[in-house]
C-alpha positions in Angstrom: 139.9 92.1 140.1 136.2 94.5 139.7 139.2 95.8 137.0 139.8 92.9 134.7 136.1 92.3 135.0 134.9 95.3 133.5 137.4 95.0 130.9 136.1 91.4 130.1 132.6 93.1 130.0 133.6 95.5 127.7 135.0 93.0 126.2 132.6 91.2 125.6 130.1 94.3 124.8 132.2 95.3 121.8 132.8 92.0 120.4 128.6 91.7 120.9 128.6 95.2 119.2 131.5 94.1 116.3 129.4 91.2 115.3 125.9 92.6 115.6 127.1 94.8 112.8 129.3 92.3 110.5 126.2 90.1 110.4 124.9 89.2 107.0 122.3 91.6 105.3 120.2 89.4 102.8 117.6 90.2 100.5 113.6 90.2 101.7 111.9 88.2 99.7 109.7 90.8 98.5 113.1 92.6 96.9 112.6 89.4 94.1 108.3 88.6 94.4 107.3 88.8 91.4 110.4 88.5 89.0 110.6 85.8 86.1 113.4 84.7 84.5 113.7 84.6 80.9 116.5 82.3 80.1 117.3 83.6 76.8 118.4 87.4 77.8 120.0 85.3 80.7 122.4 83.3 78.3 123.5 87.0 77.8 124.1 88.0 81.3 125.5 84.3 82.2 128.7 84.9 79.7 129.1 88.7 80.2 129.0 87.7 84.5 131.7 85.5 83.1 130.1 82.4 84.9 131.8 80.2 82.7 135.1 81.3 83.5 135.2 80.3 86.8 133.4 77.2 87.1 134.0 75.2 84.8 136.2 72.6 84.2 139.7 73.9 84.4 140.3 73.5 80.2 136.6 72.8 79.2 136.3 74.1 75.8 132.8 74.2 74.0 129.8 73.0 75.3 131.7 71.5 78.3 132.0 75.1 79.6 128.7 74.7 80.8 129.5 71.7 83.6 129.8 74.2 86.3 131.4 71.0 88.2 134.4 74.1 90.0 137.6 72.9 90.9 139.3 75.7 89.7 142.1 77.2 91.7 142.6 80.9 92.1 145.8 81.8 94.0 145.7 84.9 96.1 147.9 87.2 98.8 145.5 85.5 101.5 145.7 81.8 99.7 144.1 79.7 97.1 140.9 79.7 96.1 138.3 77.4 94.7 135.9 77.7 93.2 132.5 75.6 94.5 130.5 73.4 92.2 126.9 75.4 91.1 125.7 73.5 88.2 122.1 72.5 89.5 123.6 69.3 91.7 120.7 69.5 94.3 123.3 68.0 97.2 126.8 69.5 95.8 125.3 72.0 93.3 122.7 75.4 93.5 119.7 72.8 91.9 117.6 73.3 95.3 118.7 77.2 95.0 115.7 79.4 95.2 115.7 83.2 92.6 116.2 84.7 96.7 119.4 82.4 97.0 120.8 83.5 93.8 120.0 87.3 94.3 121.4 86.7 98.1 124.1 85.2 96.4 125.5 88.3 94.0 124.0 91.0 95.6 124.8 90.8 99.2 128.0 87.8 99.5 125.9 85.2 101.5 124.7 82.3 101.4 121.2 80.2 102.0 122.7 78.8 105.5 123.4 82.3 106.3 126.9 82.9 106.5 129.0 85.2 104.4 130.7 83.9 101.1 134.1 85.1 100.7 135.0 88.6 97.8 136.6 86.0 95.4 133.1 85.3 94.4 132.7 88.9 92.6 129.7 90.3 95.0 131.6 93.8 95.4 130.6 94.4 91.7 127.2 92.3 91.2 125.8 94.1 93.8 125.6 96.8 91.1 123.5 93.7 89.0 120.1 94.5 88.1 117.8 92.0 89.8 115.3 91.1 86.9 118.6 90.3 86.0 119.5 88.2 88.1 116.1 86.6 87.7 117.1 86.2 83.8 120.4 84.4 84.6 118.6 82.4 87.1 116.9 80.9 84.5 118.9 80.4 81.7 121.4 78.1 84.8 118.2 76.0 85.3 118.6 74.8 81.8 122.0 72.9 82.9 123.2 70.2 83.0 123.6 68.7 87.0 127.0 67.8 87.7 127.8 65.5 91.7 131.1 66.7 91.8 131.5 67.4 95.5 132.6 71.2 96.1 136.5 71.9 97.4 137.6 73.7 100.9 139.3 76.9 99.9 143.1 76.9 101.4 143.5 80.1 103.0 145.7 82.1 105.1 144.3 83.2 109.0 142.9 84.9 109.6 141.5 84.7 105.7 139.8 82.1 106.7 137.4 83.8 108.7 134.1 83.9 108.1 132.9 86.2 110.5 135.7 88.7 109.6 134.1 88.9 105.9 131.4 91.2 107.5 133.9 93.3 108.5 135.1 93.5 105.0 131.7 94.3 103.6 131.3 97.8 105.8 134.7 98.9 104.2 134.3 97.4 100.7 129.7 96.7 99.3 128.7 98.9 98.2 125.7 99.8 94.8 127.6 103.3 93.9 128.9 103.6 90.6 132.9 103.4 90.7 133.3 106.0 87.6 130.1 108.5 88.7 127.9 111.2 86.8 125.8 111.1 83.7 127.0 109.4 80.9 125.9 109.1 77.8 123.6 105.9 77.8 125.5 103.8 75.6 128.8 104.8 78.4 125.8 104.1 80.9 125.6 100.2 79.7 129.3 99.5 79.4 129.8 101.4 82.2 126.9 98.7 83.6 128.5 95.6 81.7 132.4 96.4 82.6 131.8 97.7 86.4 129.2 94.9 87.6 128.9 91.9 85.3 132.2 91.7 83.4 133.3 93.2 86.9 136.5 94.4 85.1 138.3 96.6 87.8 138.7 93.0 90.1 141.7 92.5 87.7 142.5 96.5 86.9 142.6 98.2 89.9 144.7 97.9 92.0 143.4 97.0 95.6 144.7 97.9 99.9 146.4 95.9 102.1 142.5 94.4 103.3 142.0 93.4 99.8 139.4 96.3 98.4 140.1 98.3 95.6 141.2 101.5 95.4 139.0 103.3 93.5 141.0 106.2 92.6 143.3 104.1 90.3 140.2 102.9 88.6 141.6 100.5 85.7 144.7 101.9 86.3 146.4 98.5 86.5 147.6 96.2 89.2 149.4 93.6 90.3 148.4 89.7 89.1 147.4 88.2 92.4 149.1 84.9 91.6 152.2 87.0 92.3 153.4 86.7 88.2 153.7 90.1 86.5 150.8 93.1 86.0 147.0 93.3 84.5 147.7 96.2 82.9 146.0 99.6 82.9 143.0 100.2 80.3 142.8 103.4 80.8 142.4 106.2 78.4 146.0 107.9 79.9 147.8 104.7 79.2 145.6 102.5 76.3 145.6 104.4 73.2 143.2 102.9 71.5 140.5 104.3 69.2 137.1 102.6 70.1 136.5 100.7 66.9 140.4 99.2 68.6 138.4 98.1 71.5 135.9 97.1 70.1 137.8 94.7 67.6 139.9 93.6 70.4 136.9 92.0 72.8 135.3 90.9 69.2 138.2 88.3 67.9 141.0 89.1 70.9 143.8 90.7 68.8 145.5 93.8 69.3 145.8 96.7 67.6 149.0 95.6 66.7 148.3 92.3 65.6 149.5 90.7 69.2 146.6 87.8 70.6 145.3 88.2 73.7 146.2 85.6 76.4 145.8 84.1 79.5 143.1 85.0 81.7 141.1 88.1 79.9 141.4 85.1 76.9 138.0 83.9 78.8 137.1 87.6 78.9 137.1 88.0 75.5 135.4 84.4 74.3 132.8 85.5 76.4 131.9 89.0 75.2 132.2 87.7 71.8 129.0 86.3 72.5 127.2 89.5 73.3 125.7 91.6 71.0 127.9 94.0 68.9 126.3 97.1 70.9 127.0 95.4 73.8 130.9 95.4 72.9 130.6 99.0 72.0 129.1 100.1 75.0 131.8 99.5 77.1 134.1 100.7 73.9 132.2 103.7 74.6 132.7 103.7 78.7 136.6 102.8 78.0 137.2 106.1 76.5 134.9 108.1 78.7 136.2 107.1 81.4 137.9 110.2 83.7 141.6 110.9 83.9 143.1 110.0 87.8 143.1 113.7 88.7 139.0 113.6 88.3 138.6 110.2 90.1 141.2 111.1 93.1 138.9 114.2 93.6 135.7 112.2 93.9 
C-alpha cells in the first residue's frame, strides 16, 4: 500500500512538472508597447501571410476574400481543422482583440484566454515574424468588415484534440530559428523572411514526423499532401531546375516555364504573392536558388 501511494505521488509530481513546462508562454505587454501599425504596409503582410486563403469563405473571389468568416475545412492525419472567424466581429471574430492578443496568437500560439492554439495556425512559422509587421497587420485587419458567423469546432482524433498536449509539441517544434541558417545576401535574407515566416512555405513543402513537426533537415524537399491525395513537390534547386526569372514569373502569373498553370491551394499562394512588390518575389526566387543542398542541411 505504501509503494502504491509513492507511485501515485510520483505520478502527480511528474504530471505537475509536465504541465508546468508545457504551459502557455505568452508575450508580455512590454513587448508590443509603443508599436504603431501602418495599415498600408499591413496589407502586404496580410497577403504574404495567406490570411484570406484560409479564413475567407470557401470559393470567395474579389473583395469577398476580405470577409474572414472562416469555415473552410482542412483534413489532416490528425483529423479535420476548421478555420475560425477572424473578422472584426467582436463576438464571433477577433474584433475585441488587442495588438498583444494578435502577437500572442501568431508568435506563441496562445489565445487571449491563455489556451494553446493547435498548430494548424502556422505559428511555428509566424514565430519568426517581426513584431512591427504584426502591428501593421493588426492595423490592416481593423479596416476589414465584421461578420457574425460563429466559428465551427475542429473535428480531431484523440489524443490530438488535447490542447494541453500542444504545449509539449511546442517544446519540440516552436522556435524562432531559421530553417536555413547562416548569413545570406540581403535579397536572399528578405526572401527567407517571406518564405519561412510569412508565406510559411515549409508548412506544405517540408515532410513531417509522426508528431507533425517539420523535418527541417529535409527543408522544402516535398511532402505528402495532408489530405492524403498526392504529393506536394520538392522546390529545392536539386529538383526544381528553374532560373530565378522563371520563379519570379511563376509567382507573378502562375505559369511554369513549360506553360503549365498553377492549381490547387498553390493558386492562392501565387495570387497572394502576385500582390506584393516585384522585389519581394525576386527575393523569394533568390532564396530558393540559394538553398543549400540536402547534405548541408543535414549538417546544420
